C-alpha positions in Angstrom: 50.6 -36.5 14.5 49.3 -39.8 15.2 48.9 -42.1 12.1 45.5 -44.2 12.2 45.7 -47.9 11.2 43.1 -49.5 8.8 41.7 -51.5 11.7 39.8 -48.4 12.7 38.3 -48.2 9.3 37.2 -51.8 9.7 35.9 -51.7 13.3 33.7 -48.6 12.4 32.5 -49.6 8.9 32.0 -53.1 9.4 28.8 -52.8 11.6 27.1 -50.5 8.8 28.0 -52.8 6.0 26.7 -55.8 7.8 23.3 -54.0 8.6 23.1 -52.6 5.1 23.8 -56.1 3.4 21.3 -57.8 5.8 18.5 -55.5 5.4 18.9 -54.1 2.0 21.3 -55.9 -0.5 20.3 -59.5 0.4 16.5 -58.9 0.2 17.0 -57.0 -3.2 19.2 -59.5 -4.7 17.1 -62.4 -3.4 13.8 -60.7 -4.9 15.6 -60.6 -8.2 16.5 -64.1 -8.1 12.8 -65.2 -7.2 11.6 -63.5 -10.4 13.2 -66.1 -12.3 11.0 -68.6 -10.9 7.4 -69.5 -11.2 5.6 -70.9 -8.4 2.4 -72.9 -8.9 -0.7 -73.1 -6.5 1.0 -76.2 -4.6 3.9 -74.0 -4.0 6.3 -75.9 -6.3 8.8 -73.8 -8.0 9.9 -73.8 -11.4 12.4 -72.2 -13.8 10.8 -69.6 -15.7 13.9 -67.6 -17.1 13.0 -63.8 -17.9 9.4 -64.8 -18.6 8.2 -63.1 -15.7 10.1 -59.9 -16.4 8.9 -60.1 -20.0 5.2 -60.4 -18.7 5.6 -57.6 -16.2 6.9 -55.2 -18.9 4.5 -56.0 -21.8 1.3 -57.4 -20.2 -1.6 -54.6 -19.6 -2.6 -56.3 -16.7 0.8 -55.9 -14.9 2.7 -53.3 -16.9 0.3 -50.4 -16.1 0.9 -50.7 -12.4 4.7 -51.2 -12.8 5.1 -48.2 -14.7 3.0 -46.2 -12.5 5.3 -47.5 -9.4 8.3 -46.7 -11.5 7.2 -43.2 -12.2 6.3 -42.7 -8.4 9.6 -44.1 -7.4 11.4 -41.7 -9.7 9.5 -38.5 -8.6 10.2 -39.3 -5.1 14.1 -40.0 -5.9 14.1 -36.8 -7.7 12.4 -34.7 -4.9 14.6 -36.0 -2.3 17.6 -35.4 -4.5 16.8 -32.0 -5.1 15.8 -31.2 -1.4 17.8 -33.3 0.8 21.6 -32.5 -0.9 21.3 -28.9 -1.0 20.2 -28.8 2.6 22.9 -31.1 3.7 25.4 -29.3 1.7 24.2 -26.0 3.3 24.3 -27.3 6.9 27.9 -29.0 6.2 29.0 -25.4 4.9 27.5 -23.4 7.9 28.9 -25.8 10.3 32.2 -25.4 8.7 32.5 -21.8 8.9 35.3 -20.4 11.1 33.7 -19.6 14.7 30.7 -21.9 14.5 31.4 -24.4 17.5 28.1 -26.3 17.1 28.6 -30.0 17.2 32.2 -29.7 18.4 33.2 -30.9 22.0 33.6 -28.3 24.5 34.8 -30.3 27.5 36.9 -33.6 28.0 35.9 -36.2 25.6 36.1 -39.0 28.4 35.0 -38.6 31.8 37.9 -41.0 33.2 40.4 -38.7 32.0 43.4 -40.5 33.9 42.8 -43.9 32.2 42.0 -42.5 28.7 45.0 -41.7 26.3 42.6 -39.7 23.8 
């Protein structure tokens, strides 16, 4: 049996990690960072600390909308958690049954067989 080296992991995981970082993690962290600053009408930023977050949670003008959005996100998360995970597990179980050939290659993996060692 052939032993895989760790560079295979890096080659296949690096693009996904870079895309996730660029489009999900970095914008989230930058948004949280910007929440610590107050911006004037002229565009000048000044340190506000936790004042913006305190206002968001306690001021009725902002907190009602925030808690509504939080409840909507929680409902969305729970519905998808309860629907997608069982469907994914069921499909994985069905496709791993003995005799099911869906998704498995039936022919040669590479069209240029002589030059490939897979």
